[in-house]
C-alpha positions as CSV (number, residue, x, y, z in Angstrom):
1,X,231.5,-110.7,-60.1
2,X,229.1,-113.6,-59.7
3,X,229.2,-117.2,-58.6
4,X,228.5,-119.3,-55.6
5,X,229.0,-118.7,-52.0
6,X,231.9,-121.0,-51.6
7,X,230.0,-123.4,-49.2
8,X,229.0,-120.7,-46.7
9,X,225.4,-120.9,-45.4
10,X,222.9,-118.7,-47.1
11,X,221.5,-115.5,-45.4
12,X,218.9,-116.2,-42.8
13,X,215.4,-114.8,-43.7
14,X,214.6,-113.7,-40.2
15,X,216.4,-113.0,-37.0
16,X,214.7,-114.5,-33.9
17,X,213.8,-112.2,-31.0
18,X,216.6,-113.7,-28.9
19,X,219.1,-113.0,-31.7
20,X,218.0,-109.4,-31.8
21,X,218.4,-109.1,-28.1
22,X,221.9,-110.6,-28.4
23,X,222.7,-108.1,-31.1
24,X,221.5,-105.2,-29.0
25,X,223.7,-106.3,-26.1
26,X,226.6,-106.6,-28.5
27,X,225.9,-103.0,-29.7
28,X,226.5,-101.4,-26.4
29,X,229.3,-103.7,-25.2
30,X,232.3,-101.8,-26.6
31,X,233.2,-98.5,-28.1
32,X,236.9,-99.3,-28.5
33,X,238.9,-101.5,-30.7
34,X,239.7,-101.6,-34.4
35,X,237.3,-99.7,-36.6
36,X,236.6,-100.9,-40.1
37,X,234.5,-98.5,-42.3
38,X,233.1,-100.1,-45.5
39,X,231.8,-97.8,-48.3
40,X,229.5,-99.9,-50.6
41,X,229.1,-98.2,-53.9
42,X,232.6,-96.8,-53.6
43,X,233.0,-95.8,-57.2
44,X,229.7,-93.8,-57.3
45,X,229.1,-90.1,-57.1
46,X,227.7,-90.0,-53.6
47,X,230.8,-91.9,-52.2
48,X,233.3,-89.7,-54.1
49,X,231.6,-86.4,-53.4
50,X,230.3,-86.8,-49.9
51,X,231.3,-90.0,-48.1
52,X,235.0,-90.1,-48.7
53,X,235.5,-86.3,-48.2
54,X,233.6,-86.6,-44.9
55,X,235.9,-89.4,-43.8
56,X,239.0,-87.5,-44.8
57,X,237.8,-84.4,-42.8
58,X,237.3,-86.6,-39.7
59,X,240.8,-88.1,-40.3
60,X,242.3,-84.6,-40.5
61,X,240.6,-83.5,-37.3
62,X,241.9,-86.6,-35.4
63,X,238.6,-88.5,-35.0
64,X,239.9,-91.3,-37.2
65,X,243.4,-92.4,-36.2
66,X,245.8,-94.3,-38.5
67,X,246.4,-97.7,-37.0
68,X,243.0,-97.9,-35.4
69,X,240.8,-97.4,-38.5
70,X,240.8,-99.1,-41.9
71,X,238.5,-98.0,-44.8
72,X,237.3,-100.4,-47.5
73,X,235.6,-99.5,-50.8
74,X,233.3,-102.1,-52.4
75,X,231.7,-101.9,-55.8
76,X,231.3,-103.8,-59.1
77,X,234.0,-101.8,-60.9
78,X,237.2,-103.8,-61.6
79,X,239.8,-101.5,-60.3
80,X,242.8,-101.7,-57.9
81,X,243.4,-100.1,-54.5
82,X,245.4,-97.3,-56.2
83,X,242.7,-97.0,-58.9
84,X,240.1,-96.1,-56.2
85,X,242.5,-93.8,-54.4
86,X,243.1,-91.8,-57.6
87,X,239.4,-91.5,-58.2
88,X,238.9,-90.1,-54.8
89,X,242.0,-87.8,-54.6
90,X,240.4,-85.0,-56.7
91,X,237.5,-84.7,-54.3
92,X,239.6,-84.2,-51.2
93,X,240.1,-80.4,-51.2
94,X,242.3,-78.1,-49.2
95,X,244.8,-80.6,-47.8
96,X,248.6,-80.8,-48.0
97,X,250.1,-83.9,-49.5
98,X,251.2,-85.6,-46.3
99,X,247.8,-86.0,-44.6
100,X,246.2,-86.7,-48.0
101,X,248.7,-89.6,-48.7
102,X,248.3,-90.9,-45.1
103,X,244.5,-91.0,-45.5
104,X,244.5,-92.6,-49.0
105,X,246.8,-95.4,-47.7
106,X,244.0,-96.4,-45.3
107,X,241.8,-97.2,-48.2
108,X,241.6,-100.7,-49.7
109,X,239.3,-101.9,-52.5
110,X,237.3,-105.1,-53.0
111,X,235.4,-105.8,-56.2
112,X,232.2,-107.8,-56.2
113,X,228.5,-108.2,-56.9
114,X,225.8,-106.9,-54.6
115,X,223.7,-110.0,-54.7
116,X,226.1,-113.0,-54.4
117,X,228.2,-114.3,-51.6
118,X,231.6,-114.6,-53.3
119,X,232.4,-110.9,-53.2
120,X,231.2,-110.4,-49.7
121,X,233.3,-113.5,-48.5
122,X,236.3,-111.8,-50.0
123,X,235.3,-108.5,-48.4
124,X,235.0,-110.2,-45.0
125,X,238.4,-111.9,-45.5
126,X,240.0,-108.6,-46.4
127,X,238.5,-106.8,-43.3
128,X,239.5,-109.7,-41.0
129,X,243.1,-109.6,-42.2
130,X,243.3,-105.9,-41.3
131,X,241.6,-106.1,-37.9
132,X,244.2,-105.6,-35.2
133,X,242.0,-106.5,-32.1
134,X,239.3,-108.8,-31.1
135,X,237.0,-105.9,-30.2
136,X,236.3,-105.1,-33.8
137,X,233.8,-102.5,-34.9
138,X,232.4,-102.6,-38.5
139,X,230.5,-99.7,-40.1
140,X,228.8,-100.3,-43.5
141,X,227.8,-97.2,-45.5
142,X,225.4,-98.0,-48.3
143,X,226.1,-95.3,-50.9
144,X,223.8,-97.3,-53.2
145,X,220.3,-97.1,-54.7
146,X,217.6,-98.3,-52.2
147,X,216.6,-101.0,-54.6
148,X,219.6,-103.0,-53.7
149,X,219.4,-102.5,-49.9
150,X,217.7,-105.8,-49.1
151,X,220.2,-107.9,-51.1
152,X,223.2,-106.1,-49.8
153,X,222.0,-106.2,-46.2
154,X,221.4,-110.0,-46.6
155,X,225.0,-110.4,-47.8
156,X,226.4,-108.3,-44.9
157,X,224.3,-110.2,-42.4
158,X,225.4,-113.6,-43.8
159,X,229.1,-113.0,-44.4
160,X,230.4,-109.8,-42.9
161,X,229.2,-109.4,-39.3
162,X,231.5,-108.7,-36.4
163,X,232.5,-112.1,-34.9
164,X,229.9,-112.8,-32.2
165,X,232.4,-114.3,-29.9
166,X,234.1,-111.0,-29.5
167,X,233.0,-107.5,-28.3
168,X,232.4,-104.7,-30.8
169,X,229.5,-104.0,-33.1
170,X,228.1,-103.9,-36.6
171,X,226.2,-100.8,-37.8
172,X,224.7,-100.0,-41.2
173,X,224.0,-96.5,-42.6
174,X,221.3,-96.4,-45.3
175,X,220.7,-93.3,-47.5
176,X,217.3,-91.9,-48.6
177,X,214.9,-92.3,-50.3
178,X,213.4,-94.8,-47.9
179,X,210.7,-96.0,-50.3
180,X,208.3,-94.1,-52.6
181,X,205.2,-94.3,-50.4
182,X,203.9,-95.8,-47.1
183,X,203.7,-99.4,-48.5
184,X,207.1,-99.5,-50.1
185,X,208.7,-97.8,-47.1
186,X,207.1,-100.4,-44.7
187,X,208.2,-103.2,-47.0
188,X,211.8,-102.0,-47.0
189,X,211.7,-101.4,-43.2
190,X,210.4,-105.0,-42.7
191,X,213.1,-106.5,-45.0
192,X,215.9,-104.6,-43.2
193,X,214.3,-105.2,-39.8
194,X,214.5,-109.0,-40.4
195,X,218.3,-108.7,-40.7
196,X,219.3,-106.0,-38.3
197,X,218.0,-104.5,-35.0
198,X,216.8,-100.9,-34.9
199,X,220.0,-100.1,-32.9
200,X,222.1,-101.2,-35.8
201,X,220.3,-99.3,-38.5
202,X,221.1,-95.6,-39.2
203,X,218.7,-94.0,-41.7
204,X,220.6,-90.9,-42.7
205,X,219.0,-87.6,-43.6
206,X,221.9,-85.2,-44.1
207,X,219.7,-82.2,-43.2
208,X,219.7,-83.3,-39.6
209,X,223.5,-82.8,-39.6
210,X,223.4,-79.2,-40.6
211,X,224.7,-76.8,-38.0
212,X,221.6,-74.5,-37.8
213,X,219.2,-77.5,-37.8
214,X,221.1,-78.9,-34.9
215,X,220.8,-75.5,-33.2
216,X,217.0,-75.5,-33.3
217,X,216.7,-77.5,-30.0
218,X,219.1,-75.2,-28.2
219,X,217.3,-72.1,-29.5
220,X,213.9,-73.3,-28.6
221,X,214.5,-74.9,-25.2
222,X,217.5,-73.0,-23.8
223,X,216.3,-69.4,-24.2
224,X,213.6,-68.0,-22.0
225,X,212.8,-65.4,-24.7
226,X,211.2,-68.0,-27.0
227,X,209.4,-70.2,-24.5
228,X,206.3,-68.0,-24.1
229,X,206.2,-66.9,-27.8
230,X,206.4,-70.3,-29.5
231,X,202.7,-71.0,-29.9
232,X,199.5,-70.2,-31.7
233,X,198.9,-67.1,-29.5
234,X,201.9,-65.3,-31.0
235,X,202.9,-67.0,-34.2
236,X,200.8,-66.4,-37.3
237,X,202.5,-68.8,-39.8
238,X,205.7,-70.7,-40.4
239,X,207.4,-71.2,-43.7
240,X,210.2,-73.8,-44.3
241,X,211.7,-73.0,-47.7
242,X,214.2,-74.8,-50.0
243,X,215.2,-73.2,-53.3
244,X,217.6,-74.3,-56.0
245,X,218.7,-72.1,-58.9
246,X,219.3,-75.0,-61.2
247,X,217.2,-77.8,-62.8
248,X,217.7,-81.5,-62.8
249,X,221.1,-81.2,-64.6
250,X,221.0,-84.5,-66.4
251,X,219.2,-86.4,-63.6
252,X,215.8,-85.9,-65.2
253,X,215.1,-89.6,-65.6
254,X,215.9,-90.3,-61.9
255,X,214.1,-87.2,-60.6
256,X,211.0,-88.0,-62.6
257,X,210.5,-91.2,-60.6
258,X,210.3,-89.2,-57.4
259,X,209.5,-85.5,-57.8
260,X,210.2,-82.6,-55.4
261,X,207.9,-83.8,-52.6
262,X,209.6,-87.2,-52.3
263,X,213.0,-85.8,-53.0
264,X,213.0,-82.8,-50.6
265,X,209.8,-82.1,-48.7
266,X,208.8,-85.5,-47.3
267,X,212.2,-86.0,-45.7
268,X,214.5,-82.9,-45.4
269,X,211.8,-80.2,-44.8
270,X,209.7,-82.5,-42.7
271,X,212.6,-83.2,-40.4
272,X,213.1,-79.4,-40.0
273,X,209.4,-79.1,-39.4
274,X,209.6,-81.6,-36.5
275,X,212.3,-79.7,-34.7
276,X,210.3,-76.4,-35.1
277,X,207.0,-77.8,-33.9
278,X,207.8,-80.6,-31.4
279,X,207.4,-80.3,-27.7
280,X,210.3,-80.3,-25.3
281,X,211.7,-83.8,-24.8
282,X,212.2,-85.3,-21.4
283,X,216.0,-85.2,-21.9
284,X,218.6,-85.1,-24.7
285,X,218.4,-88.8,-25.0
286,X,218.1,-89.8,-28.7
287,X,215.0,-91.8,-28.0
288,X,213.3,-89.0,-26.0
289,X,213.9,-86.5,-28.9
290,X,212.7,-89.0,-31.5
291,X,209.6,-89.7,-29.4
292,X,208.6,-86.0,-29.6
293,X,209.2,-85.9,-33.3
294,X,206.9,-88.9,-33.8
295,X,204.2,-87.3,-31.7
296,X,204.1,-84.1,-33.7
297,X,204.0,-86.0,-37.0
298,X,201.1,-88.0,-35.7
299,X,199.3,-84.8,-34.9
300,X,199.4,-83.5,-38.5
301,X,196.0,-83.6,-40.2
302,X,195.3,-84.7,-43.8
303,X,196.6,-82.4,-46.5
304,X,193.9,-80.6,-48.4
305,X,194.1,-80.2,-52.2
306,X,193.3,-76.5,-52.0
307,X,196.3,-76.0,-49.8
308,X,198.8,-77.4,-52.3
309,X,200.4,-75.8,-55.3
310,X,202.5,-77.8,-57.7
311,X,204.7,-76.5,-60.5
312,X,207.0,-77.8,-63.3
313,X,209.5,-75.4,-64.9
314,X,209.4,-74.8,-68.6
315,X,212.0,-76.9,-70.3
316,X,211.9,-79.8,-67.8
317,X,210.5,-82.2,-70.4
318,X,213.2,-81.2,-72.9
319,X,215.4,-83.8,-71.1
320,X,215.1,-86.9,-73.3
321,X,214.9,-89.1,-70.2
322,X,211.7,-87.4,-69.1
323,X,208.4,-88.6,-70.6
324,X,206.6,-85.9,-72.7
325,X,203.4,-86.4,-70.6
326,X,205.2,-86.1,-67.2
327,X,203.2,-84.4,-64.4
328,X,206.1,-84.8,-61.9
329,X,206.4,-81.5,-59.9
330,X,209.7,-79.7,-59.8
331,X,208.1,-77.2,-57.4
332,X,205.6,-77.7,-54.5
333,X,204.1,-75.6,-51.8
334,X,202.3,-77.7,-49.2
335,X,200.4,-76.5,-46.1
336,X,200.6,-78.7,-43.0
337,X,198.3,-78.2,-40.0
338,X,199.0,-79.6,-36.5
339,X,196.0,-80.6,-34.4
340,X,197.3,-79.9,-30.9
341,X,197.1,-77.3,-28.2
342,X,200.2,-75.4,-29.2
343,X,199.7,-75.1,-33.0
344,X,196.0,-75.3,-33.7
345,X,195.2,-72.8,-36.5
346,X,198.9,-72.1,-37.4
347,X,199.7,-73.1,-41.0
348,X,203.2,-74.6,-41.7
349,X,204.0,-73.9,-45.3
350,X,206.6,-76.3,-46.7
351,X,208.0,-75.0,-50.0
352,X,210.6,-76.5,-52.3
353,X,211.6,-76.0,-56.0
354,X,214.2,-76.3,-58.7
355,X,215.2,-73.8,-61.3
356,X,214.2,-70.8,-59.2
357,X,215.7,-67.3,-58.9
358,X,217.8,-68.0,-55.8
359,X,219.5,-70.8,-53.9
360,X,218.8,-71.0,-50.2
361,X,217.1,-73.0,-47.4
362,X,215.6,-71.2,-44.5
363,X,212.9,-71.2,-41.8
364,X,210.6,-68.1,-41.5
365,X,208.6,-67.8,-38.3
366,X,206.2,-64.9,-38.7
367,X,204.6,-63.4,-35.6
368,X,201.2,-61.8,-35.4
369,X,200.6,-58.0,-35.7
370,X,201.2,-55.9,-32.6
371,X,197.8,-55.0,-31.2
372,X,196.9,-51.3,-30.9
373,X,199.4,-50.1,-33.6
374,X,200.0,-46.5,-32.6
375,X,202.9,-46.1,-35.0
376,X,200.8,-47.0,-38.1
377,X,203.6,-49.2,-39.3
378,X,201.6,-52.4,-40.1
379,X,202.2,-52.2,-43.8
380,X,206.0,-52.2,-43.3
381,X,205.9,-55.8,-42.2
382,X,205.7,-58.1,-39.2
383,X,208.2,-59.3,-36.7
384,X,209.9,-62.3,-38.3
385,X,212.5,-64.8,-37.0
386,X,214.5,-66.2,-39.9
387,X,217.0,-69.1,-39.7
388,X,219.1,-69.3,-42.8
389,X,220.2,-72.9,-43.1
390,X,222.3,-72.5,-46.2
391,X,224.2,-70.7,-47.7
392,X,225.7,-68.0,-45.4
393,X,224.3,-69.6,-42.2
394,X,222.7,-67.0,-40.0
395,X,219.8,-66.1,-37.8
396,X,218.1,-62.8,-37.7
397,X,215.0,-61.2,-36.2
398,X,213.2,-58.6,-38.3
399,X,212.0,-55.8,-36.1
400,X,210.3,-52.4,-36.5
401,X,212.7,-49.6,-35.3
402,X,212.8,-45.8,-35.4
403,X,214.5,-44.5,-38.5
404,X,217.4,-42.2,-37.5
405,X,216.5,-38.6,-37.8
406,X,214.4,-35.8,-36.4
407,X,211.0,-37.3,-37.5
408,X,209.2,-40.2,-35.8
409,X,209.5,-42.5,-38.7
410,X,209.7,-46.3,-38.6
411,X,211.4,-48.9,-40.7
412,X,212.3,-52.6,-40.7
413,X,215.7,-53.7,-39.5
414,X,217.2,-56.7,-37.9
415,X,219.1,-58.2,-35.0
416,X,221.6,-60.4,-36.7
417,X,223.8,-63.4,-35.9
418,X,225.8,-64.3,-39.0
419,X,228.0,-67.3,-38.5
420,X,230.6,-66.1,-41.1
421,X,231.2,-63.0,-39.1
422,X,230.6,-64.2,-35.5
423,X,232.6,-67.4,-35.8
424,X,235.3,-66.4,-38.3
425,X,237.9,-68.8,-36.9
426,X,235.5,-71.8,-36.7
427,X,235.0,-74.3,-39.5
428,X,231.4,-75.4,-39.7
429,X,231.5,-79.1,-40.2
430,X,229.8,-80.8,-43.2
431,X,226.6,-82.6,-42.3
432,X,228.0,-86.0,-43.4
433,X,231.0,-85.6,-41.1
434,X,228.8,-85.1,-38.1
435,X,226.5,-88.0,-38.9
436,X,229.2,-90.5,-39.6
437,X,230.9,-89.6,-36.3
438,X,227.5,-89.9,-34.6
439,X,227.2,-93.4,-36.0
440,X,230.7,-94.4,-34.8
441,X,229.7,-93.1,-31.3
442,X,226.3,-94.9,-31.4
443,X,224.3,-91.7,-31.2
444,X,221.0,-92.1,-33.1
445,X,219.6,-88.7,-32.2
446,X,220.0,-87.3,-35.8
447,X,218.8,-90.4,-37.6
448,X,215.3,-91.4,-38.6
449,X,213.6,-94.1,-36.5
450,X,211.2,-96.6,-38.2
451,X,208.0,-95.3,-36.6
452,X,209.0,-91.8,-37.5
453,X,209.5,-92.8,-41.1
454,X,206.1,-94.5,-41.1
455,X,204.4,-91.4,-39.6
456,X,206.0,-89.2,-42.3
457,X,204.8,-91.4,-45.1
458,X,201.3,-91.5,-43.7
459,X,201.1,-87.7,-44.1
460,X,202.2,-87.6,-47.7
461,X,201.2,-90.9,-49.3
462,X,197.6,-89.9,-50.0
463,X,198.7,-86.7,-51.7
464,X,201.4,-88.4,-53.7
465,X,199.0,-91.1,-55.0
466,X,196.6,-88.3,-56.1
467,X,199.4,-86.6,-57.9
468,X,200.5,-89.8,-59.6
469,X,196.9,-90.4,-60.6
470,X,196.7,-86.9,-62.2
471,X,194.2,-85.5,-59.8
472,X,196.5,-82.5,-59.2
473,X,198.3,-80.9,-62.1
474,X,201.7,-79.2,-62.0
475,X,201.5,-75.6,-63.2
476,X,204.2,-74.2,-65.6
477,X,206.7,-71.6,-64.3
478,X,209.6,-69.8,-65.8
479,X,213.1,-70.9,-64.8
480,X,214.7,-68.2,-62.6
481,X,211.3,-67.1,-61.2
482,X,209.8,-67.6,-57.7
483,X,207.8,-70.5,-59.0
484,X,204.1,-70.4,-60.0
485,X,202.4,-67.2,-58.9
486,X,199.7,-69.4,-57.3
487,X,202.2,-70.4,-54.6
488,X,202.6,-66.8,-53.4
489,X,198.8,-66.5,-53.5
490,X,198.6,-69.6,-51.3
491,X,201.1,-68.1,-48.8
492,X,199.2,-64.9,-48.7
493,X,195.9,-66.8,-48.2
494,X,197.6,-68.6,-45.2
495,X,198.3,-65.2,-43.6
496,X,201.9,-64.7,-44.7
497,X,202.8,-61.0,-45.2
498,X,205.8,-60.3,-47.3
499,X,207.9,-57.3,-46.2
500,X,208.1,-54.8,-49.0
501,X,211.1,-52.6,-49.5
502,X,213.3,-54.5,-47.1
503,X,216.3,-56.7,-48.1
504,X,218.5,-58.5,-45.6
505,X,222.2,-58.0,-46.4
506,X,224.6,-60.5,-44.8
507,X,227.2,-58.7,-42.8
508,X,230.0,-60.6,-44.6
509,X,228.8,-59.0,-47.9
510,X,228.2,-55.5,-46.5
511,X,230.6,-52.8,-47.7
């Protein structure tokens, strides 16, 4: 849909400081009233596979009440309300027909362009017709490519804001990637910052919504056991690992623009790194937590080329959308070093890859050898604290114990908390459910602040520019392998000792 704005004034290019102050006051004035959730890009894969299922699960659990909430889809596709409902229905799993039908009836659809006012005027008119109270709340979820964020946000700002004469709020969720390097990220932040206050912007990284990622603060700061151990005196190295057992699966053209560092390491794994390495915040206030994350990012020293291994799986360039000369890494192992009193000398190895031999994401905190080893068991492996983020969420501590029998023999075993066994009657929520609910509640703890985003890009931009310039080459590796052998050699050089002859078996799979 295209055309004029129907006489409405164009989007303002900049909000004055007084306007931003007014917006902030409006943000905190009300947490009640009619809630309108607008999913922009409603016909796309992200909306169908993640956003709408998350909203449905919140509805089933009673967090979204019929009569108090309305959901609107907006996209260019020329379909009806029922057309969108039918597209979504197949992605809403495990529900009986009655709640499914009730939820789908909450959804209405508006068709329009992302860069002209006509569609957004119609969207605003449709929202307003369904709002049942003056204290209206509007949440816009941008399930869209970042390239259209500025134009869409201008349209929202110009045509779809909560009426300023009433209470309530307007909030905007934006998906990653937030730029491709420091300059593009800062440009995007500036464009959005001219339209919305920081309190209104929610930069979503779904890894921060994962159950065991959220558990990191509790583990570190609520347990006396870890407080004296969590430092360079006791920890030898830390690995944060993300593995996928499939390749780009038809997304080669998109993936080739970004690569594994931009896609996974610079955001997901770096967020996990912050929670592992940060100092204790003053309180659980979102701003206090994000302050500490920024501090640890600013303490990371420049990445050295000889502490990076890049890989590209054989067959990646068979995708016709990938250039034959592509040097884009599908695997990377990068060492971060933190220059502060707690972590000086401890390597943090961030590793991610596609088309590998397993699918998992985990944190491995490896402790130093026990001094004066009277049991001669050093070769069996070190103490290691492992947090399995996905799949089969669990935490376990690898320990040396006496092997049952008459001999004084030792072996590696574990103390294990497996969520599937310990919490059998508890459904672990999806990350998107938690983060959308946090946005409705106005809790920004698990969202990325602008200065945090800048500090993250400052770490990786020089390395990414060197890769783009061909100064570092991606090494070939076989699909289904562990990645390039040089990555294991790098981990070994950083002090990581692999435990031989030991395999952790999840209790839910044990016979």
